[in-house]
C-alpha angles and dihedrals in degrees: 000000000000136000086214128168104183109296095356118132098216111131131203109231128175117253113241113269097010125098101201104022117102137182130198116238130185120248104231094228099061105013101118135085116250120232106245101184146329113247120214121199114227142160089226114038096181095050093049093043090053091051093054094038090059095039097052103024092245126159132224119255107253108279095023096083117121114271124251115280112287094016123116116261099228094159093050094058100085117354135019132171130206121197130203108239089212093050124249128085123021134183133221130192125215124193119235128175097238135013124191109215115238111253093209130197093020136007141065100300112066123203107256097189137001135184123235122204133172140216125194101239144020089248088057089049089057093048091050090047090062092045094049093050091047089052091056107266124137123226111240102171135005119205095152090128094055105120094206100044118004111198147143128215121213140177115230119225090277093049099256111144119234134172136218114202133184104239 
């Protein structure tokens, strides 16, 4: 017998010493939640979603696309979701009234989350550097000449830190 909820791997197993008592146990192969998306707080969900859509080549969840020119952006007022067309990580954007920019690496407002991404070569790191700045990010730290781990750290248009590594 299974404690199955469509695709779940929870099994019904008898408790020791009891005929009709059962417990649900996790099957080790599929017993963990799957990360659906990372949610970023922002005062402007559409602006931040557009930044990451262009940076990572993501696509809007059906229904979250920008409206036609001149039309009100009702979906972009509080919550938007971007999906990865190849599967894997996705991002969502939630409107909040105020957002204190992280003052990383020093200062009173710590980063509470940051995104890491990679490119294959240092030349790619330089290409992405120009793209990221053109999309509206700010450079926070440049370790592109580090022989062990070349990287740059940026702040997105809402102030969230993110990194691009060679790796």
